[in-house]
PDB file with one MODEL, atoms N, CA, C and O in Angstrom:
MODEL        1
ATOM      1  N   MET A   1      39.337  68.783 149.448  1.00  0.00           N
ATOM      2  CA  MET A   1      40.368  67.749 149.484  1.00  0.00           C
ATOM      3  C   MET A   1      39.942  66.522 148.683  1.00  0.00           C
ATOM      4  O   MET A   1      40.756  65.906 147.995  1.00  0.00           O
ATOM      5  N   ILE A   2      38.663  66.172 148.778  1.00  0.00           N
ATOM      6  CA  ILE A   2      38.156  65.014 148.027  1.00  0.00           C
ATOM      7  C   ILE A   2      38.289  65.261 146.523  1.00  0.00           C
ATOM      8  O   ILE A   2      38.636  64.350 145.771  1.00  0.00           O
ATOM      9  N   ALA A   3      38.015  66.492 146.086  1.00  0.00           N
ATOM     10  CA  ALA A   3      38.100  66.810 144.655  1.00  0.00           C
ATOM     11  C   ALA A   3      39.519  66.632 144.138  1.00  0.00           C
ATOM     12  O   ALA A   3      39.714  66.146 143.024  1.00  0.00           O
ATOM     13  N   ILE A   4      40.505  67.015 144.927  1.00  0.00           N
ATOM     14  CA  ILE A   4      41.901  66.865 144.510  1.00  0.00           C
ATOM     15  C   ILE A   4      42.256  65.385 144.383  1.00  0.00           C
ATOM     16  O   ILE A   4      42.930  64.983 143.435  1.00  0.00           O
ATOM     17  N   ILE A   5      41.807  64.587 145.329  1.00  0.00           N
ATOM     18  CA  ILE A   5      42.066  63.146 145.274  1.00  0.00           C
ATOM     19  C   ILE A   5      41.397  62.535 144.050  1.00  0.00           C
ATOM     20  O   ILE A   5      41.991  61.690 143.381  1.00  0.00           O
ATOM     21  N   LEU A   6      40.166  62.950 143.749  1.00  0.00           N
ATOM     22  CA  LEU A   6      39.475  62.439 142.562  1.00  0.00           C
ATOM     23  C   LEU A   6      40.186  62.859 141.280  1.00  0.00           C
ATOM     24  O   LEU A   6      40.278  62.063 140.345  1.00  0.00           O
ATOM     25  N   TRP A   7      40.691  64.093 141.214  1.00  0.00           N
ATOM     26  CA  TRP A   7      41.462  64.530 140.046  1.00  0.00           C
ATOM     27  C   TRP A   7      42.686  63.636 139.861  1.00  0.00           C
ATOM     28  O   TRP A   7      43.008  63.243 138.740  1.00  0.00           O
ATOM     29  N   ILE A   8      43.364  63.317 140.957  1.00  0.00           N
ATOM     30  CA  ILE A   8      44.563  62.480 140.876  1.00  0.00           C
ATOM     31  C   ILE A   8      44.212  61.063 140.432  1.00  0.00           C
ATOM     32  O   ILE A   8      44.888  60.495 139.575  1.00  0.00           O
ATOM     33  N   VAL A   9      43.164  60.496 141.008  1.00  0.00           N
ATOM     34  CA  VAL A   9      42.769  59.120 140.667  1.00  0.00           C
ATOM     35  C   VAL A   9      42.293  59.037 139.218  1.00  0.00           C
ATOM     36  O   VAL A   9      42.764  58.190 138.458  1.00  0.00           O
ATOM     37  N   ILE A  10      41.370  59.904 138.834  1.00  0.00           N
ATOM     38  CA  ILE A  10      40.862  59.875 137.457  1.00  0.00           C
ATOM     39  C   ILE A  10      41.974  60.234 136.481  1.00  0.00           C
ATOM     40  O   ILE A  10      42.067  59.644 135.405  1.00  0.00           O
ATOM     41  N   GLY A  11      42.823  61.199 136.848  1.00  0.00           N
ATOM     42  CA  GLY A  11      43.955  61.553 135.993  1.00  0.00           C
ATOM     43  C   GLY A  11      44.913  60.391 135.804  1.00  0.00           C
ATOM     44  O   GLY A  11      45.392  60.152 134.695  1.00  0.00           O
ATOM     45  N   GLY A  12      45.196  59.666 136.882  1.00  0.00           N
ATOM     46  CA  GLY A  12      46.084  58.507 136.782  1.00  0.00           C
ATOM     47  C   GLY A  12      45.519  57.416 135.901  1.00  0.00           C
ATOM     48  O   GLY A  12      46.228  56.838 135.078  1.00  0.00           O
ATOM     49  N   ILE A  13      44.239  57.135 136.076  1.00  0.00           N
ATOM     50  CA  ILE A  13      43.580  56.105 135.251  1.00  0.00           C
ATOM     51  C   ILE A  13      43.537  56.541 133.794  1.00  0.00           C
ATOM     52  O   ILE A  13      43.852  55.754 132.901  1.00  0.00           O
ATOM     53  N   ALA A  14      43.149  57.786 133.548  1.00  0.00           N
ATOM     54  CA  ALA A  14      43.067  58.288 132.174  1.00  0.00           C
ATOM     55  C   ALA A  14      44.439  58.316 131.519  1.00  0.00           C
ATOM     56  O   ALA A  14      44.571  57.948 130.352  1.00  0.00           O
ATOM     57  N   GLY A  15      45.453  58.742 132.244  1.00  0.00           N
ATOM     58  CA  GLY A  15      46.809  58.767 131.697  1.00  0.00           C
ATOM     59  C   GLY A  15      47.316  57.373 131.381  1.00  0.00           C
ATOM     60  O   GLY A  15      47.982  57.158 130.368  1.00  0.00           O
ATOM     61  N   TRP A  16      46.996  56.422 132.261  1.00  0.00           N
ATOM     62  CA  TRP A  16      47.420  55.035 132.025  1.00  0.00           C
ATOM     63  C   TRP A  16      46.723  54.457 130.789  1.00  0.00           C
ATOM     64  O   TRP A  16      47.368  53.834 129.946  1.00  0.00           O
ATOM     65  N   ILE A  17      45.404  54.664 130.682  1.00  0.00           N
ATOM     66  CA  ILE A  17      44.656  54.162 129.520  1.00  0.00           C
ATOM     67  C   ILE A  17      45.182  54.805 128.241  1.00  0.00           C
ATOM     68  O   ILE A  17      45.384  54.120 127.238  1.00  0.00           O
ATOM     69  N   ALA A  18      45.404  56.118 128.270  1.00  0.00           N
ATOM     70  CA  ALA A  18      45.912  56.813 127.082  1.00  0.00           C
ATOM     71  C   ALA A  18      47.303  56.317 126.706  1.00  0.00           C
ATOM     72  O   ALA A  18      47.605  56.170 125.522  1.00  0.00           O
ATOM     73  N   SER A  19      48.155  56.057 127.699  1.00  0.00           N
ATOM     74  CA  SER A  19      49.497  55.560 127.386  1.00  0.00           C
ATOM     75  C   SER A  19      49.446  54.162 126.784  1.00  0.00           C
ATOM     76  O   SER A  19      50.281  53.817 125.948  1.00  0.00           O
ATOM     77  N   LYS A  20      48.471  53.353 127.200  1.00  0.00           N
ATOM     78  CA  LYS A  20      48.280  52.027 126.581  1.00  0.00           C
ATOM     79  C   LYS A  20      47.812  52.173 125.138  1.00  0.00           C
ATOM     80  O   LYS A  20      48.307  51.483 124.247  1.00  0.00           O
ATOM     81  N   ILE A  21      46.858  53.074 124.909  1.00  0.00           N
ATOM     82  CA  ILE A  21      46.327  53.287 123.559  1.00  0.00           C
ATOM     83  C   ILE A  21      47.414  53.812 122.631  1.00  0.00           C
ATOM     84  O   ILE A  21      47.534  53.366 121.490  1.00  0.00           O
ATOM     85  N   MET A  22      48.205  54.763 123.124  1.00  0.00           N
ATOM     86  CA  MET A  22      49.217  55.414 122.288  1.00  0.00           C
ATOM     87  C   MET A  22      50.552  54.670 122.257  1.00  0.00           C
ATOM     88  O   MET A  22      51.463  55.078 121.536  1.00  0.00           O
ATOM     89  N   GLY A  23      50.683  53.596 123.022  1.00  0.00           N
ATOM     90  CA  GLY A  23      51.900  52.789 123.000  1.00  0.00           C
ATOM     91  C   GLY A  23      53.083  53.412 123.724  1.00  0.00           C
ATOM     92  O   GLY A  23      54.232  53.119 123.391  1.00  0.00           O
ATOM     93  N   THR A  24      52.823  54.269 124.710  1.00  0.00           N
ATOM     94  CA  THR A  24      53.910  54.918 125.451  1.00  0.00           C
ATOM     95  C   THR A  24      53.990  54.432 126.889  1.00  0.00           C
ATOM     96  O   THR A  24      54.678  55.044 127.707  1.00  0.00           O
ATOM     97  N   ASP A  25      53.308  53.356 127.208  1.00  0.00           N
ATOM     98  CA  ASP A  25      53.214  52.901 128.588  1.00  0.00           C
ATOM     99  C   ASP A  25      54.566  52.513 129.176  1.00  0.00           C
ATOM    100  O   ASP A  25      54.813  52.745 130.359  1.00  0.00           O
ATOM    101  N   ALA A  26      55.438  51.928 128.371  1.00  0.00           N
ATOM    102  CA  ALA A  26      56.732  51.472 128.881  1.00  0.00           C
ATOM    103  C   ALA A  26      57.620  52.630 129.325  1.00  0.00           C
ATOM    104  O   ALA A  26      58.471  52.459 130.199  1.00  0.00           O
ATOM    105  N   SER A  27      57.432  53.792 128.738  1.00  0.00           N
ATOM    106  CA  SER A  27      58.295  54.924 129.061  1.00  0.00           C
ATOM    107  C   SER A  27      57.698  55.868 130.093  1.00  0.00           C
ATOM    108  O   SER A  27      58.316  56.875 130.437  1.00  0.00           O
ATOM    109  N   MET A  28      56.507  55.561 130.592  1.00  0.00           N
ATOM    110  CA  MET A  28      55.831  56.457 131.534  1.00  0.00           C
ATOM    111  C   MET A  28      55.662  55.785 132.889  1.00  0.00           C
ATOM    112  O   MET A  28      55.379  54.590 132.968  1.00  0.00           O
ATOM    113  N   GLY A  29      55.834  56.547 133.935  1.00  0.00           N
ATOM    114  CA  GLY A  29      55.583  56.065 135.286  1.00  0.00           C
ATOM    115  C   GLY A  29      54.258  56.596 135.795  1.00  0.00           C
ATOM    116  O   GLY A  29      53.518  57.254 135.064  1.00  0.00           O
ATOM    117  N   ILE A  30      53.966  56.307 137.050  1.00  0.00           N
ATOM    118  CA  ILE A  30      52.684  56.700 137.613  1.00  0.00           C
ATOM    119  C   ILE A  30      52.525  58.223 137.685  1.00  0.00           C
ATOM    120  O   ILE A  30      51.432  58.741 137.456  1.00  0.00           O
ATOM    121  N   ILE A  31      53.595  58.934 137.997  1.00  0.00           N
ATOM    122  CA  ILE A  31      53.517  60.400 138.078  1.00  0.00           C
ATOM    123  C   ILE A  31      53.232  60.980 136.693  1.00  0.00           C
ATOM    124  O   ILE A  31      52.401  61.877 136.553  1.00  0.00           O
ATOM    125  N   ALA A  32      53.913  60.473 135.682  1.00  0.00           N
ATOM    126  CA  ALA A  32      53.673  60.950 134.312  1.00  0.00           C
ATOM    127  C   ALA A  32      52.252  60.629 133.873  1.00  0.00           C
ATOM    128  O   ALA A  32      51.614  61.445 133.208  1.00  0.00           O
ATOM    129  N   ASN A  33      51.744  59.447 134.236  1.00  0.00           N
ATOM    130  CA  ASN A  33      50.370  59.093 133.896  1.00  0.00           C
ATOM    131  C   ASN A  33      49.380  60.062 134.534  1.00  0.00           C
ATOM    132  O   ASN A  33      48.427  60.493 133.886  1.00  0.00           O
ATOM    133  N   ILE A  34      49.601  60.404 135.794  1.00  0.00           N
ATOM    134  CA  ILE A  34      48.709  61.333 136.486  1.00  0.00           C
ATOM    135  C   ILE A  34      48.747  62.703 135.827  1.00  0.00           C
ATOM    136  O   ILE A  34      47.703  63.309 135.586  1.00  0.00           O
ATOM    137  N   ILE A  35      49.943  63.190 135.537  1.00  0.00           N
ATOM    138  CA  ILE A  35      50.079  64.513 134.922  1.00  0.00           C
ATOM    139  C   ILE A  35      49.429  64.530 133.538  1.00  0.00           C
ATOM    140  O   ILE A  35      48.694  65.460 133.208  1.00  0.00           O
ATOM    141  N   VAL A  36      49.697  63.508 132.735  1.00  0.00           N
ATOM    142  CA  VAL A  36      49.114  63.437 131.394  1.00  0.00           C
ATOM    143  C   VAL A  36      47.593  63.324 131.483  1.00  0.00           C
ATOM    144  O   VAL A  36      46.879  63.938 130.690  1.00  0.00           O
ATOM    145  N   GLY A  37      47.098  62.551 132.432  1.00  0.00           N
ATOM    146  CA  GLY A  37      45.651  62.402 132.591  1.00  0.00           C
ATOM    147  C   GLY A  37      44.972  63.690 133.017  1.00  0.00           C
ATOM    148  O   GLY A  37      43.908  64.027 132.498  1.00  0.00           O
ATOM    149  N   ILE A  38      45.567  64.414 133.952  1.00  0.00           N
ATOM    150  CA  ILE A  38      44.984  65.681 134.404  1.00  0.00           C
ATOM    151  C   ILE A  38      45.036  66.716 133.282  1.00  0.00           C
ATOM    152  O   ILE A  38      44.050  67.410 133.034  1.00  0.00           O
ATOM    153  N   LEU A  39      46.177  66.822 132.606  1.00  0.00           N
ATOM    154  CA  LEU A  39      46.267  67.744 131.467  1.00  0.00           C
ATOM    155  C   LEU A  39      45.304  67.326 130.356  1.00  0.00           C
ATOM    156  O   LEU A  39      44.709  68.175 129.692  1.00  0.00           O
ATOM    157  N   GLY A  40      45.155  66.019 130.156  1.00  0.00           N
ATOM    158  CA  GLY A  40      44.203  65.522 129.165  1.00  0.00           C
ATOM    159  C   GLY A  40      42.774  65.892 129.511  1.00  0.00           C
ATOM    160  O   GLY A  40      41.982  66.205 128.622  1.00  0.00           O
ATOM    161  N   ALA A  41      42.433  65.860 130.798  1.00  0.00           N
ATOM    162  CA  ALA A  41      41.087  66.255 131.226  1.00  0.00           C
ATOM    163  C   ALA A  41      40.856  67.737 130.943  1.00  0.00           C
ATOM    164  O   ALA A  41      39.773  68.134 130.514  1.00  0.00           O
ATOM    165  N   VAL A  42      41.877  68.544 131.185  1.00  0.00           N
ATOM    166  CA  VAL A  42      41.755  69.985 130.913  1.00  0.00           C
ATOM    167  C   VAL A  42      41.597  70.224 129.411  1.00  0.00           C
ATOM    168  O   VAL A  42      40.727  70.986 128.989  1.00  0.00           O
ATOM    169  N   ILE A  43      42.435  69.575 128.611  1.00  0.00           N
ATOM    170  CA  ILE A  43      42.369  69.734 127.153  1.00  0.00           C
ATOM    171  C   ILE A  43      41.036  69.220 126.613  1.00  0.00           C
ATOM    172  O   ILE A  43      40.376  69.898 125.825  1.00  0.00           O
ATOM    173  N   GLY A  44      40.646  68.022 127.038  1.00  0.00           N
ATOM    174  CA  GLY A  44      39.387  67.445 126.574  1.00  0.00           C
ATOM    175  C   GLY A  44      38.178  68.275 126.986  1.00  0.00           C
ATOM    176  O   GLY A  44      37.260  68.477 126.190  1.00  0.00           O
ATOM    177  N   GLY A  45      38.173  68.752 128.213  1.00  0.00           N
ATOM    178  CA  GLY A  45      37.076  69.597 128.681  1.00  0.00           C
ATOM    179  C   GLY A  45      37.007  70.905 127.926  1.00  0.00           C
ATOM    180  O   GLY A  45      35.921  71.395 127.617  1.00  0.00           O
ATOM    181  N   TRP A  46      38.169  71.474 127.628  1.00  0.00           N
ATOM    182  CA  TRP A  46      38.223  72.716 126.865  1.00  0.00           C
ATOM    183  C   TRP A  46      37.681  72.496 125.455  1.00  0.00           C
ATOM    184  O   TRP A  46      36.897  73.305 124.959  1.00  0.00           O
ATOM    185  N   LEU A  47      38.100  71.394 124.801  1.00  0.00           N
ATOM    186  CA  LEU A  47      37.629  71.109 123.447  1.00  0.00           C
ATOM    187  C   LEU A  47      36.127  70.818 123.424  1.00  0.00           C
ATOM    188  O   LEU A  47      35.425  71.259 122.515  1.00  0.00           O
ATOM    189  N   LEU A  48      35.633  70.080 124.415  1.00  0.00           N
ATOM    190  CA  LEU A  48      34.186  69.829 124.474  1.00  0.00           C
ATOM    191  C   LEU A  48      33.416  71.123 124.670  1.00  0.00           C
ATOM    192  O   LEU A  48      32.346  71.311 124.090  1.00  0.00           O
ATOM    193  N   GLY A  49      33.955  72.003 125.478  1.00  0.00           N
ATOM    194  CA  GLY A  49      33.299  73.284 125.704  1.00  0.00           C
ATOM    195  C   GLY A  49      33.229  74.122 124.439  1.00  0.00           C
ATOM    196  O   GLY A  49      32.251  74.835 124.211  1.00  0.00           O
ATOM    197  N   ILE A  50      34.272  74.035 123.616  1.00  0.00           N
ATOM    198  CA  ILE A  50      34.301  74.818 122.372  1.00  0.00           C
ATOM    199  C   ILE A  50      33.396  74.200 121.305  1.00  0.00           C
ATOM    200  O   ILE A  50      32.574  74.893 120.707  1.00  0.00           O
ATOM    201  N   PHE A  51      33.550  72.905 121.070  1.00  0.00           N
ATOM    202  CA  PHE A  51      32.870  72.275 119.942  1.00  0.00           C
ATOM    203  C   PHE A  51      31.463  71.774 120.248  1.00  0.00           C
ATOM    204  O   PHE A  51      30.632  71.685 119.345  1.00  0.00           O
ATOM    205  N   MET A  52      31.186  71.447 121.504  1.00  0.00           N
ATOM    206  CA  MET A  52      29.882  70.859 121.818  1.00  0.00           C
ATOM    207  C   MET A  52      29.109  71.661 122.859  1.00  0.00           C
ATOM    208  O   MET A  52      28.000  71.280 123.231  1.00  0.00           O
ATOM    209  N   ASP A  53      29.673  72.754 123.326  1.00  0.00           N
ATOM    210  CA  ASP A  53      29.024  73.610 124.315  1.00  0.00           C
ATOM    211  C   ASP A  53      28.549  72.808 125.526  1.00  0.00           C
ATOM    212  O   ASP A  53      27.412  72.945 125.979  1.00  0.00           O
ATOM    213  N   ILE A  54      29.456  71.962 126.037  1.00  0.00           N
ATOM    214  CA  ILE A  54      29.156  71.122 127.201  1.00  0.00           C
ATOM    215  C   ILE A  54      29.962  71.627 128.381  1.00  0.00           C
ATOM    216  O   ILE A  54      31.153  71.911 128.252  1.00  0.00           O
ATOM    217  N   ASP A  55      29.313  71.739 129.535  1.00  0.00           N
ATOM    218  CA  ASP A  55      29.995  72.135 130.764  1.00  0.00           C
ATOM    219  C   ASP A  55      30.443  70.870 131.487  1.00  0.00           C
ATOM    220  O   ASP A  55      29.611  70.107 131.977  1.00  0.00           O
ATOM    221  N   MET A  56      31.764  70.644 131.556  1.00  0.00           N
ATOM    222  CA  MET A  56      32.278  69.417 132.166  1.00  0.00           C
ATOM    223  C   MET A  56      32.118  69.411 133.682  1.00  0.00           C
ATOM    224  O   MET A  56      32.224  68.352 134.300  1.00  0.00           O
ATOM    225  N   GLY A  57      31.869  70.550 134.288  1.00  0.00           N
ATOM    226  CA  GLY A  57      31.695  70.597 135.732  1.00  0.00           C
ATOM    227  C   GLY A  57      30.458  69.866 136.202  1.00  0.00           C
ATOM    228  O   GLY A  57      30.375  69.466 137.364  1.00  0.00           O
ATOM    229  N   SER A  58      29.496  69.687 135.314  1.00  0.00           N
ATOM    230  CA  SER A  58      28.253  69.034 135.710  1.00  0.00           C
ATOM    231  C   SER A  58      28.185  67.576 135.248  1.00  0.00           C
ATOM    232  O   SER A  58      27.162  66.921 135.451  1.00  0.00           O
ATOM    233  N   GLY A  59      29.245  67.056 134.636  1.00  0.00           N
ATOM    234  CA  GLY A  59      29.235  65.693 134.115  1.00  0.00           C
ATOM    235  C   GLY A  59      29.490  64.654 135.186  1.00  0.00           C
ATOM    236  O   GLY A  59      29.909  64.985 136.295  1.00  0.00           O
ATOM    237  N   ASN A  60      29.240  63.402 134.857  1.00  0.00           N
ATOM    238  CA  ASN A  60      29.524  62.325 135.806  1.00  0.00           C
ATOM    239  C   ASN A  60      30.960  61.829 135.608  1.00  0.00           C
ATOM    240  O   ASN A  60      31.654  62.272 134.693  1.00  0.00           O
ATOM    241  N   TRP A  61      31.391  60.928 136.452  1.00  0.00           N
ATOM    242  CA  TRP A  61      32.785  60.489 136.436  1.00  0.00           C
ATOM    243  C   TRP A  61      33.144  59.750 135.155  1.00  0.00           C
ATOM    244  O   TRP A  61      34.284  59.834 134.698  1.00  0.00           O
ATOM    245  N   PHE A  62      32.177  59.014 134.555  1.00  0.00           N
ATOM    246  CA  PHE A  62      32.472  58.250 133.346  1.00  0.00           C
ATOM    247  C   PHE A  62      32.733  59.188 132.168  1.00  0.00           C
ATOM    248  O   PHE A  62      33.677  58.982 131.406  1.00  0.00           O
ATOM    249  N   VAL A  63      31.899  60.213 132.022  1.00  0.00           N
ATOM    250  CA  VAL A  63      32.098  61.197 130.957  1.00  0.00           C
ATOM    251  C   VAL A  63      33.427  61.927 131.170  1.00  0.00           C
ATOM    252  O   VAL A  63      34.163  62.185 130.217  1.00  0.00           O
ATOM    253  N   THR A  64      33.720  62.250 132.416  1.00  0.00           N
ATOM    254  CA  THR A  64      34.989  62.906 132.740  1.00  0.00           C
ATOM    255  C   THR A  64      36.168  62.009 132.385  1.00  0.00           C
ATOM    256  O   THR A  64      37.158  62.487 131.832  1.00  0.00           O
ATOM    257  N   LEU A  65      36.078  60.725 132.690  1.00  0.00           N
ATOM    258  CA  LEU A  65      37.157  59.784 132.375  1.00  0.00           C
ATOM    259  C   LEU A  65      37.359  59.665 130.871  1.00  0.00           C
ATOM    260  O   LEU A  65      38.496  59.711 130.400  1.00  0.00           O
ATOM    261  N   ILE A  66      36.284  59.515 130.113  1.00  0.00           N
ATOM    262  CA  ILE A  66      36.390  59.398 128.654  1.00  0.00           C
ATOM    263  C   ILE A  66      36.981  60.679 128.069  1.00  0.00           C
ATOM    264  O   ILE A  66      37.841  60.625 127.190  1.00  0.00           O
ATOM    265  N   THR A  67      36.520  61.824 128.556  1.00  0.00           N
ATOM    266  CA  THR A  67      37.048  63.108 128.099  1.00  0.00           C
ATOM    267  C   THR A  67      38.539  63.221 128.404  1.00  0.00           C
ATOM    268  O   THR A  67      39.313  63.686 127.568  1.00  0.00           O
ATOM    269  N   ALA A  68      38.938  62.799 129.598  1.00  0.00           N
ATOM    270  CA  ALA A  68      40.349  62.852 129.987  1.00  0.00           C
ATOM    271  C   ALA A  68      41.191  61.915 129.127  1.00  0.00           C
ATOM    272  O   ALA A  68      42.306  62.268 128.746  1.00  0.00           O
ATOM    273  N   VAL A  69      40.682  60.742 128.821  1.00  0.00           N
ATOM    274  CA  VAL A  69      41.429  59.790 127.982  1.00  0.00           C
ATOM    275  C   VAL A  69      41.618  60.357 126.581  1.00  0.00           C
ATOM    276  O   VAL A  69      42.717  60.299 126.031  1.00  0.00           O
ATOM    277  N   VAL A  70      40.560  60.902 126.005  1.00  0.00           N
ATOM    278  CA  VAL A  70      40.671  61.481 124.662  1.00  0.00           C
ATOM    279  C   VAL A  70      41.651  62.649 124.669  1.00  0.00           C
ATOM    280  O   VAL A  70      42.499  62.755 123.783  1.00  0.00           O
ATOM    281  N   GLY A  71      41.538  63.523 125.662  1.00  0.00           N
ATOM    282  CA  GLY A  71      42.467  64.649 125.767  1.00  0.00           C
ATOM    283  C   GLY A  71      43.898  64.201 125.987  1.00  0.00           C
ATOM    284  O   GLY A  71      44.824  64.784 125.423  1.00  0.00           O
ATOM    285  N   ALA A  72      44.093  63.164 126.809  1.00  0.00           N
ATOM    286  CA  ALA A  72      45.437  62.643 127.068  1.00  0.00           C
ATOM    287  C   ALA A  72      46.024  61.995 125.813  1.00  0.00           C
ATOM    288  O   ALA A  72      47.218  62.135 125.551  1.00  0.00           O
ATOM    289  N   CYS A  73      45.212  61.297 125.047  1.00  0.00           N
ATOM    290  CA  CYS A  73      45.697  60.716 123.782  1.00  0.00           C
ATOM    291  C   CYS A  73      46.124  61.823 122.831  1.00  0.00           C
ATOM    292  O   CYS A  73      47.154  61.716 122.167  1.00  0.00           O
ATOM    293  N   LEU A  74      45.331  62.883 122.768  1.00  0.00           N
ATOM    294  CA  LEU A  74      45.690  64.023 121.926  1.00  0.00           C
ATOM    295  C   LEU A  74      47.001  64.644 122.397  1.00  0.00           C
ATOM    296  O   LEU A  74      47.863  64.971 121.581  1.00  0.00           O
ATOM    297  N   LEU A  75      47.154  64.807 123.699  1.00  0.00           N
ATOM    298  CA  LEU A  75      48.388  65.357 124.259  1.00  0.00           C
ATOM    299  C   LEU A  75      49.584  64.471 123.933  1.00  0.00           C
ATOM    300  O   LEU A  75      50.625  64.977 123.515  1.00  0.00           O
ATOM    301  N   LEU A  76      49.458  63.162 124.114  1.00  0.00           N
ATOM    302  CA  LEU A  76      50.562  62.249 123.813  1.00  0.00           C
ATOM    303  C   LEU A  76      50.909  62.252 122.331  1.00  0.00           C
ATOM    304  O   LEU A  76      52.078  62.137 121.964  1.00  0.00           O
ATOM    305  N   TRP A  77      49.903  62.383 121.484  1.00  0.00           N
ATOM    306  CA  TRP A  77      50.138  62.446 120.045  1.00  0.00           C
ATOM    307  C   TRP A  77      50.928  63.700 119.685  1.00  0.00           C
ATOM    308  O   TRP A  77      51.878  63.642 118.905  1.00  0.00           O
ATOM    309  N   ILE A  78      50.526  64.840 120.262  1.00  0.00           N
ATOM    310  CA  ILE A  78      51.226  66.098 120.003  1.00  0.00           C
ATOM    311  C   ILE A  78      52.665  66.035 120.517  1.00  0.00           C
ATOM    312  O   ILE A  78      53.592  66.457 119.825  1.00  0.00           O
ATOM    313  N   VAL A  79      52.849  65.509 121.730  1.00  0.00           N
ATOM    314  CA  VAL A  79      54.202  65.368 122.275  1.00  0.00           C
ATOM    315  C   VAL A  79      55.029  64.440 121.384  1.00  0.00           C
ATOM    316  O   VAL A  79      56.213  64.689 121.157  1.00  0.00           O
ATOM    317  N   GLY A  80      54.409  63.375 120.883  1.00  0.00           N
ATOM    318  CA  GLY A  80      55.105  62.447 119.988  1.00  0.00           C
ATOM    319  C   GLY A  80      55.569  63.087 118.701  1.00  0.00           C
ATOM    320  O   GLY A  80      56.566  62.660 118.118  1.00  0.00           O
ATOM    321  N   LEU A  81      54.855  64.116 118.246  1.00  0.00           N
ATOM    322  CA  LEU A  81      55.274  64.817 117.023  1.00  0.00           C
ATOM    323  C   LEU A  81      56.581  65.574 117.220  1.00  0.00           C
ATOM    324  O   LEU A  81      57.349  65.769 116.279  1.00  0.00           O
ATOM    325  N   PHE A  82      56.821  66.001 118.467  1.00  0.00           N
ATOM    326  CA  PHE A  82      57.999  66.825 118.756  1.00  0.00           C
ATOM    327  C   PHE A  82      59.149  66.040 119.375  1.00  0.00           C
ATOM    328  O   PHE A  82      60.179  66.621 119.719  1.00  0.00           O
ATOM    329  N   THR A  83      58.989  64.741 119.519  1.00  0.00           N
ATOM    330  CA  THR A  83      60.061  63.918 120.078  1.00  0.00           C
ATOM    331  C   THR A  83      60.575  62.963 119.007  1.00  0.00           C
ATOM    332  O   THR A  83      60.034  62.897 117.904  1.00  0.00           O
ATOM    333  N   LYS A  84      61.608  62.237 119.342  1.00  0.00           N
ATOM    334  CA  LYS A  84      62.194  61.285 118.402  1.00  0.00           C
ATOM    335  C   LYS A  84      61.170  60.253 117.941  1.00  0.00           C
ATOM    336  O   LYS A  84      61.176  59.837 116.782  1.00  0.00           O
ATOM    337  N   ARG A  85      60.285  59.839 118.862  1.00  0.00           N
ATOM    338  CA  ARG A  85      59.258  58.843 118.546  1.00  0.00           C
ATOM    339  C   ARG A  85      58.344  59.352 117.439  1.00  0.00           C
ATOM    340  O   ARG A  85      57.890  58.573 116.601  1.00  0.00           O
ATOM    341  N   GLY A  86      58.074  60.644 117.430  1.00  0.00           N
ATOM    342  CA  GLY A  86      57.154  61.221 116.457  1.00  0.00           C
ATOM    343  C   GLY A  86      57.726  61.314 115.051  1.00  0.00           C
ATOM    344  O   GLY A  86      56.981  61.534 114.096  1.00  0.00           O
ATOM    345  N   SER A  87      59.044  61.150 114.906  1.00  0.00           N
ATOM    346  CA  SER A  87      59.646  61.280 113.587  1.00  0.00           C
ATOM    347  C   SER A  87      59.303  60.101 112.690  1.00  0.00           C
ATOM    348  O   SER A  87      59.484  60.182 111.475  1.00  0.00           O
ATOM    349  N   ARG A  88      58.813  59.008 113.261  1.00  0.00           N
ATOM    350  CA  ARG A  88      58.430  57.839 112.460  1.00  0.00           C
ATOM    351  C   ARG A  88      57.045  57.995 111.829  1.00  0.00           C
ATOM    352  O   ARG A  88      56.692  57.236 110.927  1.00  0.00           O
ATOM    353  N   VAL A  89      56.269  58.955 112.286  1.00  0.00           N
ATOM    354  CA  VAL A  89      54.892  59.110 111.826  1.00  0.00           C
ATOM    355  C   VAL A  89      54.857  59.692 110.449  1.00  0.00           C
ATOM    356  O   VAL A  89      53.778  59.896 109.892  1.00  0.00           O
TER     357      VAL A  89
ENDMDL
END
């Protein structure tokens, strides 16, 4: 149960930070931030595992947060390519 709560908290923080970086904060609520942050953690962890051979299960919370933010920014960028907002890029 604690792990699920930590996923939600870190996901929410990572999603919020990524939405600030990517300029999508005004259009996202707390639920969207949590979802984007959790998906970002999965994407970031997967990419680190492929390119750097790092196991994210053994990392500390700060590395997990940074990984989630980078993954969430990547996710928001990809989503932006397929939405009206992405047509300006």
